[in-house]
C-alpha positions in Angstrom: 122.5 -30.6 -29.2 121.9 -34.2 -27.4 119.4 -35.4 -24.7 119.3 -33.7 -21.4 118.4 -35.9 -18.4 117.1 -34.0 -15.7 118.5 -35.0 -12.3 117.1 -33.9 -8.9 116.4 -30.0 -8.4 116.9 -27.9 -5.3 114.3 -28.6 -2.3 114.5 -24.8 -1.8 113.6 -24.2 -5.4 110.6 -26.4 -4.8 109.6 -24.6 -1.9 110.2 -21.4 -3.4 107.9 -22.8 -6.2 104.8 -23.5 -3.8 104.9 -20.3 -2.1 104.9 -18.2 -5.6 101.8 -20.3 -6.4 99.9 -19.9 -3.1 100.5 -16.6 -3.9 99.2 -17.2 -7.5 102.2 -15.1 -8.7 102.7 -14.8 -12.6 105.7 -16.9 -14.3 107.7 -13.7 -14.4 106.9 -12.8 -10.8 107.6 -16.0 -9.8 111.2 -16.0 -11.4 112.1 -12.9 -9.9 111.5 -14.4 -6.5 114.7 -16.6 -7.5 117.7 -14.7 -5.8 121.2 -15.9 -4.8 122.5 -18.4 -3.8 119.4 -20.3 -4.6 119.6 -19.1 -8.2 123.5 -20.1 -8.5 122.8 -23.3 -6.7 120.0 -24.1 -9.6 122.2 -22.9 -12.2 124.9 -25.4 -10.7 122.5 -28.1 -10.9 121.1 -27.8 -14.3 125.0 -27.4 -15.5 125.6 -30.7 -13.8 122.5 -32.2 -15.8 124.0 -30.6 -19.2 127.5 -31.9 -18.4 128.7 -28.4 -17.9 127.7 -27.5 -21.5 125.0 -25.0 -23.1 121.8 -26.7 -23.8 121.9 -25.5 -27.4 125.1 -24.7 -29.0 126.9 -27.3 -26.7 130.0 -25.2 -25.7 131.6 -25.1 -22.3 130.0 -22.9 -19.7 131.0 -20.6 -18.8 132.5 -19.4 -21.9 135.7 -17.8 -21.5 135.5 -15.4 -24.0 133.0 -13.4 -22.5 133.4 -9.6 -22.3 133.6 -7.6 -19.2 130.5 -7.2 -17.6 128.6 -10.3 -19.4 127.9 -13.2 -17.7 129.0 -16.5 -19.3 126.4 -18.8 -18.3 122.6 -17.9 -17.4 119.2 -19.8 -17.0 116.8 -20.1 -19.9 113.3 -20.8 -20.2 111.8 -23.7 -22.5 108.5 -22.5 -22.4 109.1 -18.6 -22.4 108.4 -16.6 -19.2 105.8 -14.6 -21.2 104.3 -16.7 -24.0 102.5 -14.8 -26.8 99.5 -16.9 -26.2 99.7 -15.5 -22.7 99.4 -19.2 -21.1 100.6 -19.8 -17.2 101.6 -23.4 -16.7 103.6 -22.4 -13.9 107.0 -22.4 -16.2 108.5 -19.7 -14.1 110.4 -21.9 -11.6 109.5 -25.4 -12.9 112.9 -27.2 -12.9 112.1 -28.9 -15.9 111.5 -26.0 -17.7 114.8 -24.3 -16.9 118.4 -25.2 -18.8 121.9 -23.6 -18.4 122.6 -21.5 -21.6 126.0 -19.5 -22.7 126.3 -15.5 -23.1 124.5 -16.1 -27.1 127.5 -14.2 -28.4 126.6 -11.2 -26.6 129.2 -8.0 -26.7 130.0 -5.4 -24.9 131.4 -1.6 -25.7 135.0 -0.9 -24.3 133.1 1.5 -21.9 131.1 -1.6 -20.4 127.9 0.0 -21.9 126.0 -3.2 -23.4 125.9 -2.8 -27.2 122.9 -3.1 -29.1 123.6 -6.4 -30.9 122.4 -7.1 -34.4 120.2 -9.9 -34.2 122.0 -11.9 -36.5 125.2 -12.1 -34.4 122.9 -13.4 -31.4 122.9 -17.4 -30.7 120.9 -19.7 -28.3 118.4 -18.1 -26.2 119.7 -14.6 -27.1 118.6 -15.2 -30.7 115.6 -17.0 -29.7 114.0 -14.2 -27.6 110.5 -15.2 -26.8 110.3 -17.3 -29.8 108.8 -20.8 -29.0 110.4 -23.8 -30.9 108.4 -25.9 -33.2 109.7 -29.1 -32.5 113.0 -29.4 -30.3 112.9 -30.5 -26.7 116.4 -31.3 -25.4 114.6 -33.5 -22.8 113.0 -35.5 -25.8 115.5 -37.5 -27.4 112.9 -38.4 -30.6 112.9 -34.6 -31.3 116.8 -34.7 -31.8 117.0 -37.6 -33.9 117.1 -36.1 -37.3 120.0 -33.4 -36.3 122.9 -34.3 -38.7 126.4 -32.0 -38.9 128.5 -30.9 -41.8 132.1 -31.3 -42.3 132.7 -27.7 -41.9 131.1 -27.9 -38.4 127.1 -26.5 -39.2 124.3 -28.1 -38.0 121.1 -29.1 -39.8 118.2 -31.7 -39.5 116.3 -33.5 -42.2 112.9 -32.4 -40.3 112.3 -29.2 -41.7 110.7 -28.0 -38.3 114.0 -29.1 -36.0 115.7 -27.5 -39.0 113.9 -24.0 -38.3 115.0 -24.5 -34.8 118.4 -24.8 -35.1 119.1 -22.8 -37.8 116.3 -19.8 -37.4 115.4 -19.8 -33.8 118.7 -20.5 -32.1 120.8 -19.7 -34.8 123.5 -22.2 -34.3 124.9 -21.4 -37.8 125.9 -17.7 -36.9 128.7 -16.4 -39.2 130.1 -14.1 -36.9 130.1 -16.3 -33.8 133.1 -19.0 -32.8 130.8 -22.0 -32.4 130.7 -23.4 -36.0 134.6 -23.2 -36.1 134.9 -24.7 -32.8 132.6 -27.4 -33.5 134.7 -28.0 -37.0 137.8 -27.9 -34.6 136.4 -30.6 -32.2 135.3 -33.1 -35.6 139.2 -32.2 -36.7 140.8 -33.1 -33.3 138.5 -36.5 -33.7 139.6 -37.3 -37.2 143.2 -36.8 -36.4 142.7 -39.4 -33.5 141.1 -41.6 -35.5 143.9 -41.4 -38.2 146.3 -41.9 -35.5 144.6 -45.1 -34.2 144.1 -46.7 -37.7 147.8 -46.3 -38.4 148.5 -48.4 -35.5 146.6 -51.2 -36.8 143.1 -50.4 -34.6 139.6 -51.5 -36.0 137.7 -48.5 -37.2 134.4 -50.1 -36.0 136.2 -50.9 -32.6 137.0 -47.5 -32.3 134.0 -45.8 -33.2 132.1 -48.1 -30.8 134.5 -47.9 -27.6 134.8 -43.5 -28.4 131.0 -43.6 -28.7 130.8 -45.3 -25.1 133.3 -42.9 -23.5 131.0 -40.1 -24.6 127.9 -42.0 -23.6 129.5 -42.5 -19.6 130.2 -38.9 -19.5 128.1 -37.5 -16.7 129.0 -34.0 -14.7 131.7 -32.8 -17.4 130.7 -33.8 -21.0 133.4 -33.2 -24.0 132.4 -29.6 -25.6 130.4 -30.2 -28.7 130.1 -34.1 -28.0 127.0 -33.6 -30.3 128.9 -33.4 -33.5 131.4 -36.0 -32.5 128.9 -38.6 -31.6 127.6 -38.0 -34.8 130.5 -38.4 -36.9 131.3 -41.8 -34.9 127.8 -43.1 -35.4 128.4 -42.2 -39.1 131.6 -44.0 -39.3 130.4 -47.1 -37.3 127.6 -47.7 -39.7 129.9 -47.4 -42.7 132.7 -49.6 -41.5 130.3 -52.6 -41.0 
């Protein structure tokens, strides 16, 4: 997971939000008013801000491994539409509260009837449900700084609250999801590229700094699982000093 910098919201979303506020609609009622084609436009803007990646697992969206009948991408609310404490802060159509996410490892039966997944099989917002985060906020870099990865593709954090958000709330180390193996594959490819550069006489520190800059400069389309890649590069750059 990396920091998300929000761009401008669609003007029509702002207008719709103001209409719902005048009618004193609840967050859930307000979000129901968001229909296509505006809903598709909002989703595309969110994906633009996130570099076409799921805000949580950082897989490319829409995912290509989706089952028929399932959308490979959807809109997620950071503050839930119906939080347990019942508060209404206008979160239903607040662009700052919206993120684009993957299908969360949701599956369907062959007949096209949605299967009731065991929660252990779900990831991202599908596993999160109505739970609120203890600490992480994709728009606040300081809440993500303790995140680390392991060489087998798993994610963790030295901060116990962040660790809980990642592993328990979002289930980002889900054994039945491909995201862990995909993170590992991305890391393995980077390591192979580093080895090739070193064999040609390139400085490890220079390589890491240059690649970090390339990842940092990526905008509309970021490299999938760039979080684990930047973590590794930063670690190697520090070790090479």
